[in-house]
N, C-alpha and C positions, 0 to 999 in steps of 0.2 A: 213734631218734625224730627225725622229720622236723622241722626248724626252722620251717617254715611253718606247722606245727600249733599253734605257741605264739606266733607273731608276727603282728602285724597283726590282733588280735582287736578287732572293733568292737561295742561294746555300745550299744543304744539305751536312753536314761535317760528314764523318764517319772515326774516327780516325784509327781504326784498331788495331793491336797488336805490340808488340815489340817496335821498334823505332817510330811506327805509330803516337803516340800522340805528339812526339818531333818535328818530320818534319812537321806535320800538323800545329802546333802552329806556326812554323817559316813561313810557307806558308801563313797562316792567316794574319800574321804581313805584308808580302808583299802585299797581296791583298788589305789590309785595306789602306796601304800607296798609292797604285796604284789608288785605288777607290777616295781617297782624292784629288790626283793630278789631275785626269781626270774627277771629279764631277760625279762619279758613285755612285748610291744609292744601295750599296751592303748590303745584310743582310745574317746572317749565322744561320743555325739551326743544332745542334749537335745532333746525335742519336748514340745509343751504337750497336756495332757489335762485332763479334769475341768472345774472351774469356771473356771480360767484360760483354757482352750480355749474354753468356752462363750460367755465374755464377748467374744472376738473373732471366732469363726467361727459361733456359734449351735449348736455341737454339742460335747458332752463327749468324743467320740471320731470323729474324722473318717476318711474311707477312707484318707487319705494316712498315718495311723499304721499301718494294716495293712500297707501297702506298705514303710514303713520298717522294721517289726518283721520282716518276711519277708527283707529285704535285710541285716538285722544278723546277727551270730553268736549274739546273745542279747540278751534284754531285762531291764532292772531296772526293776520296777514299784513305785512308792510307793503308799500306801493311798489310797483314793479315799472321798468322801462321797457315795456313789451313792443312799443313802436320801433325800437332800435334793434330788436332781436334779429337774428338771421331767419331765413325761411324754416318753416317746421321740418322739411326734410334734413335740415342742417342743425336741428335741435332747438329751434326758437319757438317753444310753446309759451302761450300766454298763461301763467300759473293761475291767474284769477279766473279766467275762462275754463281752464281745466279743472279747478276745484268746483266750479259751478256746475259743470257738466257731470263730472265723475261722482259727486256727492249729491247730485239733484237737488241743489240749492236753488229751488224755483222762486223764492221769494227775496227781493232785495228791499229792505225796510230802510227808509232815509227820512229821519225826522229833520225838520228845519223850524227852529224856534229862536225868538229873540231872547236876549239876556238882560237882566237888570243892569244899569249902568253903561251899557253897550248898545246905543241906539241902532234900530233896525235901518237899513238903507232906504226902505220904502216910507219911513216916517211912521208906520203903524205897527202896533205888536203882531208877531207872527207866531203861531202855534200849530203846525200841520205836520202830517206824515205822508210821505209818497210811497206807495206800495208798487213796486216795480216787477214786472214779470221778468225772470232771470234767465231762462233757459231756451228761448227761441227768439222769434221777431226777425229783424234784419241782420243780426249779428252772424257773420259769416262762419264762425267757428262753432256755431250752435244750431244751425238750420239745416244740416244734411247728415245722413247716417254715415255716408262715405265721401270724403272730399270736402272742400270748403264751399260755402255758399256763393261765392263770387268766382266767375268764370269768363274767359274770352273766347267765343268761338272763332273770332277773327281778331287780328291785330288792332282793328278799329272799332271793335264792339265789345263793351264790357257789361255783363249782366249780374244782377244780385237777386237772390231768393229769399223772400220773406216767409217764414213758417209761423202760423198761427194754428194751435190746435184745440179742440173742444176741451180736453183734459188740462192743457195749460191755461187757458182762460178762465175755466171754471175754479181750478184750485187757487189761482191768484186773487180771483174775486172773493172767495171764501176767506182767504187771509185778510183781505181789506176789511170785510164786514165784521168778522170777529175782532178785528183791532178796534174797529169803530164802535163797538159795543161797550168797550173799555174807555172810550174817550166821549166826544160831543155827539155821537151818533148821527154822522153825516159822511156819505160817500159821494165823491165826484168821479165819474168815470171819464177818461180823456181818451179821444179817438180821432179818426179821420175818415170816418165811414162814408162822408160825402164824396170822397175820391177812391178810397180803398175800400169800395163797397162789398167786396166778397171777404177779405181777411178781417177787417175790421167789423164787418157785418157779423161774422161768427163771434168775434170777441164780445160784441155788444149783446148778442143773443144770449151768450153764456153769463155774462155779468147781470143782464135783466133778470134771468132765471134764478140766479142767487139773490138778488135784491128782493124777490117775491118772497123769499124764505126769511127775510128780515124786516118785517113790517115796522119795527120800532125804529128804523134807521131811515133818515131822510136821503133819498137817492136823486142825483142828478146826472146830466151828462154835458160835456164840453168839448167842443172840437179844438184841436191841439193849438192851433195859432191863436185862437181866441183865448185859450187858457194861458198861453204864454204872456199876452198882454194883460189879462186880469190879474195876474200874480204881480206884476209891477204895479197896477193900481191899487189893489187891496189884498195881499196875500192873507190877511186876518179872516177872509170871508170863507176859507177853506179848512177843513178838518182832516179827513183821509182822502188821498187822492190815489186813484188805481188806474194803472195804464199798461201798455206793452213795453217791451224792453227799450227801444230807442227813445221813445217819447219820455219814458220815465227817467232815462239817463240825463237827457237834456233838462227836464223840468227840475229836477232834483238839484242840479248844480245852480240853476236859476234861483230857486226857492232858498237855498242855502246862502247864496250871496246876498240875496235880498234881506234875509233875516240877520245878517251881520257880517258874515265871512266864510268862504269856502273852507278856510282852515279850522272852522269849528264843526264841520259837517260830518257827524257820525254815520256809520252804516253797518247793517247786519245782513249777511246773506244766509238765509235759513231754508231748511227743507224739513222733511218729516223726522230725519233721525240726525242730521248733522247741522252746524252752524259755524259760519266763519265771520269773524269780526275784521272790517276792513275799512280804512279811511277812504272818503270819497275822492280824495285829490289825488294828483299823480306823484311821481318820484322826484320831480324837480331837480335833476341832475345839476343844474347851474348853482344851486345853493347847497349842494351836498357837502358835508364836511365842514361847514362854516358855523355849525352850532346856532343858526338863526331860524331853523324851521319850527313851525308852530305844530306840537304834538297833540294837540286838544282833539282833533278828529279821530285819532287812533284811540286816545284815552277814552273818548265817548263811545267809541265802537266796542271797546273792552268791556265797558259797563253795560252795553246793550248785550253783549255775550253772556255776561254774568245773570242778567235779569232773564234771558231766555232759558238758561239752565235752571235758575230757580222757579220759574213758571212751570216747566216741564216736570220737575221733580217735587213740586209742592214744598220747596225749601225757602222759607221766608227769608232766612239769613242772607241767601244770596240776592234776592230781590232788594233787600235793605242795603247791602253792600254796593249794589248797582246804583241805587239812590243816593247813597252818601257820596260816591264818586262824582255824580252829577252836580249835587249840591257843592261840592268842593270846587268844581270847575267854575259854577256860577260865583261863588265867593272870590275867587281869584280874578276872574275876568272883570267882574264889577269895578275894580279898582285899577287905574291907568297904570299904576306902577307894577301891576300883575300881568301885564300883556306882552307878547312877542310883537316883533317889529311888524308884521302884516296887520296888526291891529292897533298900530301907532305906539306901540311900548318899546321897551328897551331889554326886556328879558331874553335870554338865550334858550335854546331847546331844553337843555338839562336844568336850568335854573327854574324854568316854567314847571317842569315836571316836578321838582322839589317842592314847590310852592304848593301844588295841587296835592301832593302826598301829605304836606303838612296840614292842609286844610281839612283833611278828612276827620270827621267826628261822629 
């Protein structure tokens, strides 16, 4: 292992809005503890996005952030309150969407697994990963070259454009099957081709073509509404689920809540060259500043980022560091006195972060 692969790692930290600064601080504490334990030379550069940036620069996401993100080894992104931002022409850009587009982060990897001592809500063990296409679909800020994908020809008519491409469908399928080869070798493609015959038809055509190149992997297809019901019945039936943007967004929140709590839901936005760690949940402005938010999602996402860097660089130490952080989360959450309020415990955000940092071995 080349030492330069694990030393001098620079992470760009974007705290975001609401509970973002609190859970980011807890996550950085865990990363520093893990870095010290495994001799990683981690450095962090913090930059403003969201409301704090808008107050100073008139934009929630400046072009300088894109430059910094591309220069860093990885990005840690806190949740943002983009629903409350002003229109784009008044500087209200969604930092999450902008990073996904500008860095071409086409794969949103969202694991959902139950943890020892913290029963899943469906009553059965869960260990699956949703591989969500991240750059097209029904998302208005990602479906047009110029202008949003939602528009109103008249005051009484609103239209939305859904973009599905052969390139986008093929590469997200490739990501899913490669991941499945490292797990239980099962891929479920989720769609609504019985209604969206053209767009989901193209998506399935591409997914089936990729499946043919992976004969070792069991492949199946499920319609989105049936899939939502099956997750509730027994999420343990599934291994890797691949789907389009909006379906993946909805199913991943469902799967994470079923497996235990959305507060535990880690997420990595990855492309060919860049990756951004981001909690699945939102900015929860109603509890901001109260030191009660659960930072586990962002901590787990940071671990995923380290694992991604380790796999790309062939750096086992980074992969082991990521695994140690995940194991520390497991050990802390397994005990009732190691949980935050959303999990029925009494720990605050900072105390939970300290517990996880201390549990790294």
